C-alpha positions as CSV (number, residue, x, y, z in Angstrom):
1,M,-9.4,-14.4,12.5
2,S,-9.2,-13.0,9.0
3,D,-9.0,-16.5,7.8
4,R,-12.4,-16.9,8.2
5,V,-13.8,-14.4,6.0
6,L,-11.3,-14.5,3.3
7,F,-11.4,-17.3,0.4
8,P,-9.4,-20.3,0.4
9,R,-5.9,-20.3,-0.5
10,V,-5.2,-20.3,-4.2
11,D,-2.1,-20.8,-6.5
12,A,-1.3,-18.4,-9.2
13,R,-2.8,-19.2,-12.4
14,R,0.1,-17.5,-14.5
15,S,3.2,-15.5,-13.3
16,G,6.5,-13.9,-14.8
17,Y,8.6,-10.8,-15.0
18,L,7.6,-7.5,-16.8
19,T,10.9,-5.5,-17.7
20,V,10.0,-2.1,-17.4
21,D,12.6,0.9,-17.5
22,E,16.3,-0.3,-16.7
23,P,17.2,-1.9,-14.2
24,H,13.6,-3.0,-13.2
25,R,12.1,-6.2,-13.9
26,L,8.9,-6.6,-12.1
27,Y,7.6,-9.8,-10.8
28,W,3.8,-10.4,-11.5
29,E,1.1,-13.0,-11.1
30,Q,-2.6,-13.7,-11.8
31,V,-5.4,-15.5,-9.9
32,G,-8.7,-16.3,-10.3
33,N,-11.4,-16.8,-13.5
34,P,-9.4,-15.5,-16.8
35,D,-12.8,-14.3,-17.8
36,G,-13.8,-12.7,-14.7
37,I,-13.8,-9.0,-13.7
38,P,-10.2,-7.5,-14.1
39,V,-8.8,-6.2,-11.1
40,V,-5.2,-4.8,-10.3
41,F,-4.0,-5.3,-6.6
42,L,-1.8,-2.4,-5.5
43,H,0.3,-3.3,-2.2
44,G,1.5,-0.9,0.5
45,G,4.6,0.6,1.7
46,P,6.0,1.8,-0.5
47,G,8.1,-1.5,-0.4
48,S,5.9,-4.1,1.3
49,G,5.5,-6.3,-1.6
50,I,2.6,-8.9,-2.4
51,S,2.0,-12.2,-0.6
52,E,-0.2,-15.3,-1.0
53,A,-2.6,-13.8,1.6
54,H,-3.5,-11.2,-0.8
55,R,-4.9,-13.4,-3.0
56,R,-7.4,-14.3,-0.9
57,F,-9.5,-11.1,-0.8
58,F,-10.8,-11.9,-4.3
59,D,-13.6,-14.5,-5.3
60,P,-11.7,-16.8,-7.8
61,E,-15.0,-17.4,-9.5
62,H,-15.7,-14.1,-10.5
63,F,-12.5,-11.8,-10.7
64,N,-9.3,-12.1,-12.9
65,V,-6.9,-10.3,-10.3
66,L,-3.2,-9.1,-11.2
67,L,-0.8,-8.7,-8.3
68,F,2.7,-7.5,-8.8
69,D,5.8,-6.4,-6.6
70,Q,6.4,-2.6,-7.2
71,R,9.7,-1.6,-8.2
72,G,12.5,-2.6,-5.9
73,T,9.9,-4.9,-4.0
74,G,9.5,-8.4,-3.1
75,K,10.4,-10.5,-6.0
76,S,11.2,-7.8,-8.4
77,T,14.6,-7.0,-9.1
78,P,16.8,-5.1,-8.3
79,L,15.7,-5.4,-4.4
80,A,15.3,-1.7,-2.8
81,E,16.7,0.0,-5.9
82,L,15.8,3.7,-6.0
83,T,16.8,4.7,-9.5
84,G,13.7,5.3,-11.4
85,N,11.7,4.7,-8.4
86,T,8.9,7.6,-8.3
87,T,5.0,7.8,-7.8
88,Q,5.0,8.4,-11.7
89,D,7.1,5.4,-12.7
90,L,4.7,3.2,-10.5
91,V,1.6,4.7,-12.3
92,A,3.3,3.9,-15.9
93,D,4.0,0.5,-14.6
94,I,0.2,-0.1,-13.9
95,E,-0.6,0.8,-17.4
96,R,1.7,-1.3,-18.5
97,F,0.3,-4.2,-16.8
98,R,-3.0,-3.4,-18.3
99,E,-1.9,-3.2,-21.8
100,M,0.1,-6.5,-21.3
101,L,-3.1,-8.3,-20.2
102,G,-5.2,-6.5,-23.0
103,V,-7.9,-5.5,-20.7
104,E,-10.0,-2.3,-21.4
105,R,-11.0,-1.5,-17.9
106,W,-10.2,-2.9,-14.4
107,I,-11.0,-2.2,-10.4
108,V,-8.3,-0.7,-8.8
109,F,-7.8,-2.3,-5.1
110,G,-5.1,-0.7,-2.8
111,G,-4.5,-0.1,0.9
112,S,-2.2,2.3,2.6
113,W,0.3,3.3,0.2
114,G,-1.7,1.4,-2.3
115,S,-4.7,3.9,-2.0
116,T,-2.2,6.7,-2.8
117,L,-1.0,5.0,-5.9
118,A,-4.5,3.7,-6.6
119,L,-5.9,7.1,-6.7
120,A,-2.7,8.7,-8.7
121,Y,-3.5,6.0,-11.3
122,G,-7.1,6.6,-11.6
123,Q,-6.6,10.3,-11.9
124,V,-4.1,9.9,-15.0
125,H,-6.2,7.0,-16.2
126,P,-9.8,7.4,-15.4
127,E,-11.0,6.0,-18.5
128,R,-9.2,2.7,-17.6
129,C,-11.0,2.2,-14.1
130,L,-14.2,0.4,-13.2
131,G,-14.1,1.7,-9.7
132,F,-12.0,1.5,-6.5
133,I,-11.6,-0.6,-3.2
134,L,-9.5,1.6,-1.0
135,R,-8.3,0.9,2.6
136,G,-6.2,2.7,5.2
137,I,-6.1,6.0,3.3
138,F,-2.7,8.0,2.9
139,L,-2.6,11.0,0.6
140,G,1.1,11.8,1.2
141,S,0.7,15.3,2.8
142,D,3.1,16.7,5.1
143,A,1.0,16.3,8.2
144,E,0.9,12.7,7.3
145,L,4.5,12.2,7.1
146,D,5.2,14.1,10.1
147,W,2.3,11.8,12.1
148,F,4.1,8.6,10.8
149,M,7.8,10.0,11.9
150,H,6.6,11.5,15.4
151,G,2.7,11.1,15.9
152,M,2.2,7.4,16.2
153,G,4.2,7.5,19.4
154,K,1.4,9.0,21.1
155,F,-0.2,5.7,20.9
156,F,2.7,3.5,21.0
157,P,5.6,5.1,23.0
158,E,7.6,2.1,23.5
159,A,7.7,1.4,19.9
160,A,8.5,5.3,19.2
161,R,11.2,5.2,21.9
162,R,12.9,2.3,20.4
163,F,12.8,4.1,16.9
164,E,14.4,7.2,18.6
165,Q,17.0,5.5,20.4
166,F,18.4,3.5,17.5
167,L,19.9,6.9,16.5
168,P,22.5,8.9,18.4
169,E,21.1,11.5,20.5
170,S,22.6,14.3,18.3
171,E,20.5,13.1,15.2
172,R,17.1,12.5,16.9
173,G,16.0,16.0,16.0
174,D,15.5,15.1,12.3
175,L,14.4,11.3,12.7
176,L,13.6,10.9,8.8
177,H,16.7,12.2,7.4
178,A,19.0,10.4,9.7
179,Y,17.4,7.2,9.1
180,H,17.4,8.1,5.1
181,R,21.2,8.6,5.2
182,R,21.5,5.3,6.9
183,L,19.1,3.4,4.8
184,I,20.6,4.4,1.4
185,D,24.2,3.6,2.7
186,S,25.7,1.0,0.6
187,D,27.1,-0.9,3.3
188,P,24.8,-3.5,4.9
189,A,26.3,-3.4,8.3
190,V,24.9,0.3,8.1
191,H,21.5,0.1,6.2
192,L,20.3,-3.3,7.5
193,P,20.2,-2.7,11.4
194,A,18.5,0.8,10.1
195,A,16.1,-1.0,8.1
196,V,14.9,-3.7,10.7
197,A,14.4,-0.8,13.3
198,W,12.4,1.1,11.2
199,A,10.2,-2.0,9.8
200,G,9.9,-2.9,13.6
201,Y,8.5,0.5,14.3
202,E,5.7,0.4,11.7
203,G,4.8,-3.0,12.3
204,A,4.5,-2.2,16.1
205,C,1.9,0.3,15.2
206,S,-0.1,-1.3,12.6
207,T,-2.7,-3.5,14.3
208,L,-5.2,-3.1,17.0
209,L,-4.0,-6.2,19.0
210,P,-0.2,-6.9,18.7
211,L,1.0,-9.3,16.2
212,P,3.2,-12.2,17.3
213,A,5.6,-11.4,14.4
214,V,6.5,-7.9,15.5
215,G,10.2,-8.0,16.3
216,Q,11.2,-11.1,13.8
217,E,11.1,-8.8,10.9
218,D,12.9,-10.5,7.7
219,P,15.9,-8.2,6.9
220,A,15.3,-8.1,2.9
221,R,11.8,-7.3,3.3
222,S,12.6,-4.9,5.8
223,L,15.3,-3.3,3.6
224,S,12.8,-2.6,0.6
225,L,10.1,-1.2,3.1
226,A,12.2,1.1,4.9
227,R,14.8,2.1,2.2
228,L,11.6,2.7,-0.2
229,E,9.4,4.4,2.3
230,A,12.5,6.9,3.4
231,H,13.1,7.6,-0.3
232,Y,9.4,8.4,-1.1
233,F,8.9,10.4,2.1
234,V,11.9,12.7,1.8
235,N,10.5,13.3,-1.7
236,R,7.0,14.1,-0.5
237,V,5.9,11.1,-2.4
238,F,6.5,12.7,-5.6
239,L,3.3,14.5,-5.6
240,E,2.2,18.2,-5.1
241,P,0.8,19.4,-2.1
242,G,-3.4,18.5,-2.0
243,E,-2.7,16.9,-5.4
244,I,-5.0,13.9,-5.0
245,I,-7.8,15.9,-3.3
246,N,-7.3,18.8,-5.8
247,R,-7.8,16.3,-8.7
248,I,-10.6,14.4,-7.4
249,D,-13.0,15.4,-10.0
250,R,-11.5,13.3,-12.6
251,I,-12.6,10.0,-10.8
252,A,-15.3,11.5,-8.8
253,H,-17.8,9.7,-11.4
254,L,-16.5,6.3,-10.6
255,P,-17.7,4.0,-7.8
256,A,-15.7,3.8,-4.7
257,T,-15.7,2.4,-1.3
258,I,-13.1,3.3,1.4
259,I,-12.6,0.7,4.3
260,Q,-10.7,2.4,7.2
261,G,-9.8,1.4,10.7
262,R,-11.2,3.5,13.5
263,Y,-8.0,2.9,15.4
264,D,-5.4,3.1,12.5
265,V,-2.6,4.9,13.8
266,I,-0.4,4.4,11.0
267,C,-3.2,6.4,8.4
268,P,-5.4,8.1,10.7
269,V,-9.2,7.9,10.1
270,E,-9.4,12.0,9.4
271,T,-7.5,11.4,6.2
272,A,-10.1,9.0,5.0
273,V,-13.0,11.4,6.2
274,S,-11.2,14.3,4.2
275,L,-11.0,12.0,1.1
276,A,-14.9,11.0,1.3
277,S,-15.7,14.9,1.9
278,A,-14.3,15.6,-1.4
279,W,-15.6,12.9,-3.3
280,P,-19.3,12.5,-2.3
281,G,-20.0,9.5,-4.1
282,A,-17.6,7.4,-2.3
283,I,-18.8,5.2,0.4
284,L,-16.7,5.3,3.6
285,E,-17.1,2.6,6.0
286,V,-15.2,2.8,9.3
287,V,-14.5,-0.3,11.1
288,T,-15.1,0.0,14.9
289,D,-12.7,-2.7,15.9
290,A,-9.7,-2.5,13.8
291,G,-6.3,-0.7,13.3
292,H,-4.2,-0.5,9.7
293,S,-3.7,-3.8,8.8
294,A,-5.8,-5.3,5.8
295,M,-5.3,-8.6,7.6
296,E,-7.6,-7.7,11.0
297,P,-11.0,-9.5,10.6
298,G,-13.2,-6.5,10.4
299,I,-11.1,-4.7,7.7
300,A,-10.9,-8.1,5.6
301,K,-14.3,-8.7,6.0
302,G,-15.6,-5.3,4.8
303,L,-12.9,-5.4,1.8
304,V,-14.5,-8.8,0.8
305,A,-18.1,-7.3,0.9
306,A,-17.0,-4.0,-0.6
307,L,-15.8,-6.1,-3.8
308,D,-18.9,-8.3,-4.0
309,R,-20.8,-5.3,-4.0
310,L,-19.0,-3.6,-6.8
311,R,-19.2,-6.8,-8.9
312,R,-22.9,-6.8,-8.3
313,F,-23.0,-3.2,-9.5
314,I,-20.8,-3.9,-12.5
315,G,-23.3,-6.4,-13.4
316,T,-21.5,-9.9,-13.5
């Protein structure tokens, strides 16, 4: 169990809300040592939000960690709001938080969509980064988006069948736009069932071994996850084709570790290999007995160890 490799549960030292562009207010919290190495934690999705478990990746004696719910997610308000919700907006929010805390540079820690956002932020603000800890690499390419909508069913055909059969047969030729239409509908009777179906599909594909909570998705979390993912997907995550790989030289001088599950069906290992090939200084560690979730034991162990190595490299 990942519980054995993570640090003990810890309360937030500080928390609050940061008002950014209207109508968004972002929930944030800090854990750890106020004199420790600064870290920003970037959750996945888009739309999955932070949890108390995420605090436990970080040694509270050595790290000063900021976690926040991205726009439209978790405790941030309004929930599942799409206005002013782009990759560029989120990059600007990260920099606002850095300025709020008054830190010069920090470690950027992100998994899945959080890895996309970490890389996008780093390429805009490389001078503000001490290094990167990344997990389950997602670069937002058309091939990755197509894989999410159609390819995962090669490994989880039962989940894919449920995902497809939620829609009328006449709409199954374009799953993304059919779901997107429902998810942005203002009527809860339309968007909530679609959100639960989307979240259930993703949850069923996220781990090597099944999780008991799959099929028990929280409707509010499902809505933020599904609506925001569909919004970002139809907009090709607001990045140009190949943008992250093409700009890797901006952060190539910074230390980075990539922790990747060998059997990650949501973000297949080939994307992590492509990133590492373009970034010779990055360390790629493939966990042989893991899928996508950060909470799988091998992934969690790798993330904790990578943070400790980077801490020692930085010198505290």
